[in-house]
N, C-alpha and C positions, 0 to 999 in steps of 0.2 A: 751552881757554877761559882768557882772562886777565881781570884786574879791569877793564882799559880796554875790554874787549869788552862788559861788562855795560851794557845799555841799558834804560831803562824801557819798558814795553809801550806800543804806539802808542795815543794817545788818553788815557793816564792822567795826563799832565801838562797842566794848563790854565794859560793866561796869567792873571795877576792883572788884575782889572778896573781900568782907569784912569778914574776919574770926575773930572768937572769940567774936561773938555778940549774943550768946545764942543758945540753942539747936534747936530752930525752924528754925534758919537760915541755918541749914545743915552743917555748919562748926564751931560749937561751941566748947567750952572747949579745946580740944586738937588740934583744927584747921586743922584736916586732917593729922596730923603728927603721929598718933598712940599714944600708951601709954607712954612708956619711952624709953630711949636709946639715943645714940649719935645723931641720925638723927632727934630727936624731940626737941633738945635743940636749944637755940637761937645762932646766929652766923652761919658761914658756917659749913658744915659737914666735910667730908674728902676730900683731894685733889684728882684730877683725877688720876687713876692708883693705889690708895692705896688699899691694900688687907687685912687690919686688922693686919698688922705686918708680914704676910707671905711675903717672898721675891717676889716682884712684877714681872709681866711678862716682863716688859721692862728691868729688871735687870737679869732675868733668861735667856732670849733668846741669848744674845751675848756670853754667856759662852758655849753654845752648838756649837761646831765647825762643819765645813764641811757641810754647807747648800748647797744643790744642786742648780746649776744654771738652771732655767727653760728655756726650748727651747734653749739649748746651741748648738752652731755650732760644728759639728764634722768634722775634716779634716783628709785626708790621708797626712801625712807629710813626706817630703824627704829633706835631707840636700844637700847643694851645693857640698860637697865632694863626695856624691854618684853619682852625675851627671858627675863627672870627668872620670868615667869608660866608658862613651858613646863616640861614634865617633864624630869627629869635624863636624860642620855644619849640625848636625842632628836636627830633630824636636822632642821636648820632650813633651809628653802628658801623661795623666794617663794610657791610653791604651798601649802606647809604653813602659812605665816603667814596666807594668805587663808582657808584652811579653819578655822584656829583662831579667826579673828575679830580677830586683832591688827591686820591690815590689811583695809581694805574695798575699795580699788582699787589696781591696779598701773599706775603711770605710766611705768614703765621698769624696767631691771634693778635688783636689790636692792643697797643700800649700807647698811652697818652703821656707825652713829655711836657715839661713846664716852660718852654721857651716862648716868650712873647706875652701879649696881654689879651684879655677877653672881656668884652663889655655886654655880652648877650647871655640870657639865661638859656642853657641847653641841658637836655637830658642825655648824658653820655654813657653808653654801655660798652665797656671794654674789659679785657682780661687783666690789665694792670694799669695803674696810675702811679706817677711819681708824686712825692709829697707836695711839691710846689704846684704841679698841675691840678691836683685835687683841691688845693687851697684857692687857686685862681678861678676854677669852675664854680665852686661853692660861693666865693665872694661875689661873683657876677649874678648869683641867684639860681644857679643851675644845680643838677643832681648828678652824682657819680654812682653808677651801678656796676658792680663787679660780676663778670661772667665767669663761670667755673670752667 
């Protein structure tokens, strides 16, 4: 096979439409652009997103506050200061916090936040820790275990 033998596949090449060449050609006179108006004139029409002077969607949307996060993670949150009420060397889980009365309801997996101080060594098992909470628990001699 040589380069001059290479041919495009049959039907893949279409002729360019020749408009404005008489009524019998199918695209005569107005060339398929209709009668009058902005979209029938020469030159480009309107830019993408233009809505005829109405405030366009891309300018309307950011002004509407509080868009909900789709599939957002909901955690049951507890601060480090709340864990200070527990006995030293105890194991902290979502179930143990419910039993001790620190939590009343569980809305999701447990997340430990870093507000407050801790002076007891605890083994904390939670789904998430903030950086400051992890530092405070480990500084007190405790351990942080991530649950999947």
